[in-house]
C-alpha positions in Angstrom: 0.2 0.0 0.2 3.0 2.4 1.0 4.6 1.7 -2.3 1.5 2.2 -3.9 0.8 5.6 -2.5 4.2 6.4 -3.1 4.3 6.0 -7.1 1.1 8.2 -7.2 2.2 10.9 -5.1 5.2 10.9 -7.1 3.8 10.8 -10.8 1.4 13.6 -9.2 4.4 15.6 -8.7 5.5 14.7 -12.0 2.5 16.2 -13.4 2.6 19.7 -11.2 6.1 19.8 -12.7 5.3 19.5 -16.3 2.1 21.7 -15.6 4.7 24.2 -14.2 7.2 23.8 -16.8 4.7 24.8 -19.8 3.7 28.4 -20.3 0.3 30.1 -19.7 -1.4 30.4 -23.4 -3.1 33.7 -23.0 -5.4 35.1 -25.8 -5.2 38.7 -26.2 -6.9 41.0 -28.4 -4.7 44.5 -29.4 -7.2 46.6 -27.3 -6.3 44.6 -24.2 -2.5 44.5 -25.3 -2.8 48.1 -25.7 -4.1 48.8 -22.5 -2.1 46.7 -20.4 1.1 48.7 -22.7 -0.2 51.8 -21.5 -0.8 50.7 -17.7 2.1 48.6 -17.3 5.4 49.7 -19.8 8.1 51.1 -17.5 9.2 53.8 -20.7 6.2 55.3 -20.5 5.8 55.9 -16.9 9.6 57.0 -16.6 8.6 59.6 -19.4 5.0 60.3 -17.3 7.5 61.1 -14.4 9.2 64.3 -16.6 6.4 65.5 -17.3 5.3 65.7 -13.5 9.2 67.3 -13.3 8.1 69.6 -15.6 5.3 71.0 -14.8 6.7 71.6 -11.2 9.7 73.6 -13.2 6.4 75.7 -14.0 5.5 76.6 -10.4 8.8 77.1 -9.9 9.1 80.0 -12.3 6.1 81.1 -10.8 7.6 82.1 -7.6 8.8 85.3 -6.9 12.1 85.3 -5.3 12.7 85.6 -1.7 13.3 89.2 0.3 16.3 89.4 2.1 16.8 90.3 5.8 20.1 91.2 7.2 20.7 91.9 11.0 23.8 93.7 12.4 24.8 93.8 15.9 27.7 95.3 17.4 30.0 92.2 19.6 30.9 94.8 21.9 30.4 98.5 23.3 33.6 99.9 24.5 31.4 102.8 26.0 29.6 100.6 28.4 31.5 97.6 28.0 28.8 95.5 27.4 29.0 92.3 24.8 25.7 92.4 22.5 24.5 95.7 23.8 20.7 95.7 22.8 20.2 99.1 24.9 19.9 102.3 23.5 23.5 103.0 24.2 23.9 99.9 21.9 23.7 99.7 18.3 21.4 97.5 15.7 21.0 97.4 12.7 17.9 95.8 10.0 18.3 95.9 6.8 15.3 94.2 4.2 15.7 93.7 0.6 13.9 92.4 -2.5 14.7 91.9 -6.1 12.5 92.9 -8.7 13.1 91.7 -12.7 12.9 94.4 -14.8 12.0 94.0 -18.8 9.5 91.2 -18.4 12.1 88.7 -17.3 9.7 86.9 -14.8 6.7 86.4 -17.2 9.6 85.0 -19.9 11.1 82.8 -17.6 7.5 81.5 -16.9 6.8 81.2 -20.6 10.0 79.3 -21.0 9.6 76.9 -18.4 5.6 76.5 -19.6 7.3 75.4 -23.7 9.5 73.0 -22.5 6.5 70.9 -20.1 4.5 71.0 -23.9 8.0 69.8 -25.2 8.6 67.1 -22.6 4.9 66.2 -23.3 5.3 65.8 -26.7 8.1 63.9 -26.2 5.8 61.4 -23.9 3.5 61.1 -26.6 6.6 60.5 -29.3 7.6 57.8 -27.6 4.4 55.8 -27.1 3.8 56.7 -31.0 7.2 54.3 -31.4 6.6 52.1 -29.1 2.9 51.6 -29.5 4.1 50.8 -33.7 6.6 48.1 -32.0 3.9 46.7 -30.1 0.9 46.8 -33.0 3.1 45.7 -35.3 5.1 42.3 -32.7 1.5 41.6 -32.6 0.8 40.7 -36.5 4.2 39.6 -37.1 3.3 36.9 -34.0 -0.5 36.2 -35.4 0.6 35.5 -38.8 3.6 33.5 -37.7 1.6 31.7 -35.5 -0.4 30.6 -38.6 2.0 30.0 -40.2 3.4 27.3 -37.4 -0.1 25.8 -37.7 1.0 25.4 -41.3 4.0 23.5 -41.1 1.9 21.8 -38.2 -0.8 20.0 -40.9 1.6 19.7 -43.5 4.5 17.7 -41.6 1.9 15.8 -40.2 0.2 15.0 -43.7 4.0 14.4 -45.1 4.7 12.3 -42.1 1.7 10.3 -42.8 2.6 9.8 -46.3 6.1 8.8 -45.7 5.1 6.0 -42.9 2.4 5.3 -46.3 5.5 4.6 -48.7 8.1 3.0 -46.1 5.3 0.5 -45.9 5.1 0.0 -49.5 8.9 0.0 -49.9 9.2 -2.7 -47.6 7.6 -4.4 -50.4 9.6 -3.5 -53.1 7.0 -1.4 -54.3 8.5 1.8 -54.4 12.2 2.8 -55.0 14.5 3.9 -51.8 15.6 7.2 -53.5 11.1 8.2 -53.2 11.4 7.8 -49.8 14.6 9.3 -48.6 13.1 12.6 -51.0 10.3 12.2 -48.9 12.1 12.3 -45.7 13.9 15.1 -47.0 10.5 17.6 -47.9 10.0 16.1 -44.3 12.7 17.6 -42.4 13.0 20.7 -45.0 9.4 21.8 -43.4 10.2 20.7 -39.8 13.8 22.7 -39.9 11.8 25.4 -41.5 9.2 25.5 -38.6 11.9 25.8 -36.1 13.4 29.0 -37.6 9.5 30.5 -37.2 9.7 28.9 -34.1 12.7 31.1 -32.9 11.2 34.4 -34.6 8.2 33.8 -32.4 10.6 33.7 -29.2 12.6 36.7 -30.0 8.6 38.4 -30.5 7.5 37.1 -27.4 10.4 38.4 -25.8 9.9 41.6 -27.1 5.9 41.3 -25.6 7.0 40.4 -22.7 9.0 43.5 -22.4 6.5 46.1 -23.7 4.3 44.9 -21.5 6.1 44.5 -18.3 4.8 40.6 -17.7 6.0 40.3 -13.7 4.9 36.4 -13.5 7.5 33.9 -13.2 6.3 31.5 -15.8 6.8 32.9 -19.0 3.3 33.8 -20.9 2.6 32.7 -24.0 1.0 35.1 -26.2 -1.7 33.9 -28.4 -3.2 37.5 -30.6 -6.7 37.5 -31.3 -7.2 39.4 -34.2 -10.0 39.8 -36.4 -9.1 39.3 -40.1 -12.5 41.2 -41.0 -11.6 43.5 -39.5 -7.8 43.6 -41.6 -9.8 43.2 -44.7 -12.0 46.2 -44.3 -8.9 48.9 -43.9 -8.8 50.4 -47.0 -6.0 53.3 -48.5 -7.6 54.2 -51.7 -10.1 56.6 -49.9 -7.1 58.7 -48.7 -5.5 61.5 -50.4 -1.7 62.2 -49.8 -2.1 66.0 -49.1 -4.9 65.6 -46.6 -2.2 63.5 -45.0 0.4 65.5 -45.0 -1.2 68.7 -43.4 -2.6 65.9 -40.9 0.5 64.8 -40.2 2.5 68.2 -39.6 -0.6 68.8 -37.1 -0.6 65.4 -34.8 3.0 64.3 -35.1 5.2 65.1 -31.7 8.4 65.3 -33.1 7.3 67.6 -35.7 5.3 69.6 -32.4 8.3 69.4 -30.8 10.5 71.1 -33.6 8.2 73.6 -33.5 8.4 74.6 -30.0 12.3 74.7 -29.8 12.0 77.3 -31.6 9.5 79.1 -30.3 11.1 78.2 -26.9 14.8 80.1 -28.5 12.6 82.9 -29.4 11.6 83.5 -25.9 15.3 83.0 -24.5 16.4 85.1 -27.1 14.1 87.8 -26.0 14.9 87.1 -22.0 18.6 87.2 -23.0 18.2 90.7 -24.7 16.6 91.2 -21.5 19.1 90.1 -19.1 21.1 93.6 -20.4 18.6 95.7 -18.5 19.6 95.4 -14.5 17.1 94.4 -12.1 16.6 96.2 -9.0 16.7 95.5 -5.3 14.8 98.1 -3.2 15.1 97.7 0.5 14.7 99.7 3.8 17.1 99.9 6.6 17.2 101.0 10.1 20.0 101.8 12.5 19.3 102.3 16.1 22.7 104.7 16.7 24.7 103.6 13.9 24.1 106.4 11.7 24.4 110.7 12.2 20.9 110.1 14.3 19.5 108.1 16.4 16.6 105.5 14.9 17.9 106.2 11.7 15.8 104.8 9.1 16.1 104.8 5.1 15.3 103.7 1.9 17.7 101.5 -0.1 18.0 101.1 -3.9 20.3 99.0 -5.6 20.9 98.2 -9.7 24.3 97.1 -11.2 25.6 99.5 -14.4 26.0 98.0 -17.1 29.4 99.5 -18.3 30.7 95.8 -19.2 28.4 93.3 -19.1 25.2 93.4 -21.3 24.7 89.8 -22.1 26.5 90.4 -25.2 27.8 86.6 -25.8 24.2 84.8 -24.0 22.6 87.0 -27.0 25.0 85.8 -29.6 24.4 82.1 -28.6 20.6 82.1 -28.3 20.8 84.2 -31.4 22.9 81.4 -33.2 20.4 78.7 -31.5 17.5 79.9 -32.9 19.0 79.8 -36.4 19.9 76.1 -36.2 16.4 75.7 -34.4 14.8 76.9 -37.6 16.3 74.8 -40.2 15.9 72.1 -38.2 12.3 72.9 -37.9 12.5 73.2 -41.5 14.1 69.7 -42.1 11.2 67.7 -39.8 9.0 69.6 -42.2 10.7 67.4 -45.2 11.0 64.5 -43.0 7.3 64.3 -42.5 6.4 64.8 -45.6 8.7 62.2 -47.3 7.4 59.4 -44.6 3.6 60.2 -45.1 4.4 59.8 -48.9 6.8 56.8 -48.6 4.7 55.1 -46.2 1.5 56.0 -48.4 2.9 54.1 -51.4 3.9 51.2 -49.8 0.6 50.7 -47.8 -1.4 51.7 -51.3 0.8 49.3 -53.2 0.3 46.5 -50.4 -3.1 47.0 -50.1 -3.3 46.7 -54.1 -1.9 43.3 -54.4 -3.3 41.8 -51.2 -6.9 42.8 -53.3 -5.7 41.4 -56.7 -5.7 37.7 -55.3 -8.2 35.5 -55.2 -9.6 35.0 -51.5 -10.5 31.3 -52.5 -6.8 30.6 -53.5 -5.8 28.9 -49.8 -9.0 27.0 -49.5 -9.0 25.5 -52.8 -5.0 24.9 -52.6 -5.9 22.7 -49.1 -8.7 21.0 -50.4 -6.6 19.8 -53.8 -3.6 18.7 -51.4 -5.7 15.6 -50.1 -6.2 14.7 -53.6 -2.6 15.1 -54.4 -1.4 12.8 -51.8 -4.6 10.2 -52.5 -3.4 10.4 -56.2 0.3 9.9 -55.4 -0.3 7.0 -53.2 -1.9 5.4 -56.2 0.6 5.8 -58.8 -1.3 8.1 -60.4 1.1 10.7 -60.2 5.5 10.6 -60.0 6.8 11.5 -57.0 8.8 14.8 -58.5 5.7 16.2 -59.6 4.1 15.5 -56.0 7.0 17.4 -54.7 6.8 20.4 -56.8 3.4 20.6 -55.8 3.7 20.4 -52.5 7.0 22.9 -52.8 4.7 25.0 -54.2 1.6 24.7 -52.1 3.8 26.0 -48.9 5.9 28.8 -50.9 2.1 30.1 -52.2 0.7 29.6 -48.3 3.8 31.1 -46.4 3.6 34.5 -49.0 -0.2 34.8 -48.6 0.7 35.3 -44.8 3.9 37.1 -44.9 1.5 39.6 -47.9 -1.3 39.8 -45.2 1.5 40.7 -42.3 3.2 43.0 -44.6 -0.3 44.9 -45.3 -1.0 45.3 -41.6 2.6 46.3 -41.0 2.4 48.8 -44.0 -1.3 50.4 -42.6 0.2 51.0 -39.2 3.4 52.7 -40.3 1.0 54.7 -42.2 -0.5 55.4 -38.4 3.2 56.2 -37.3 4.1 58.7 -40.1 0.9 60.3 -39.6 1.1 60.7 -36.0 -3.0 59.3 -35.7 -5.0 56.3 -35.7 -6.1 56.1 -39.1 -8.0 52.8 -38.7 -10.2 51.4 -35.8 -8.3 48.0 -35.3 -9.3 46.6 -32.3 -11.6 44.1 -32.3 
């Protein structure tokens, strides 16, 4: 009885270990992946903190300079022979000063902080745009790779059964050994190509784990849930290139950053010119016995004389920086036009090719496969004819998957180039 219990316990532990070793299969839609990505991605979380820091800098720029107070007390009164004499015979002086920024410096500093906050916010959305493209492309790539894996699994099963049948016939000396070896070579080729796709899937799964911040101890195996009807409904013919370029200039965060850089430096140049105007420090001074009369009150005004330093160097630096930023903005504009044009043309050409082939083609090919296998086993066709058919079948099915994947990626690239979501792609 103890042996039976020990065996049962061992089997249960082995089953549990095997279950733990298997990755969790998680079916996930694009919408679910994006929600998880927006909530968990560490790069986006860090960028959000940067936005908070930039907003805090605006708050700091709005603050006034603190007043300055000075207190002076004589240490030893040789007439009263007292240390720190706070009586009427001793002297105590108090001076209070406040700095006032002239020429609108404070308002310009606030404006600079606000523009910088907007630049940081645009930087966040530019990062979001790039990572979202990576996420969606990975989801589409993974979906079509997994579909190709299913094709290889089905094809390997068919060829493996065919090899078994041919080996049985070979034992009766009804076929040549060369036929058996050629079929085995075809099977090996299929399995080797499947291994290559599995390695690509492993790389994409790793990227998705990083993008979605998977913190589970066991590796999750993502299975994208994508409605092909939604993919098929996406069109590009109805979109015009000129409106897309105008939309990109309005929406793209990187172009907004280039424009904000110009506005930032224009404001900074205005501030640097204002820095040539000296600021004024206004205050009051009281002295008990240290002036020509007791209980002395005075108004103080302090200002730097702009004889040598009129901020000439910083003004020149800002002027040159402004010229550079204007050139970079123009370059960003040309880049936007080029990227939108190229991505639009690629999406248009890929979509036209996709819509040109017959949708019934893959199904008809699959129906033909079983018949071809039976014809070969009945010796109605040669081995060369059978393997050539299977090679063309494999090539056609993989190219169809690749075309659909390329089309989805082309539409996502167009989204990236325009800086907006042109299609409702989530199920």
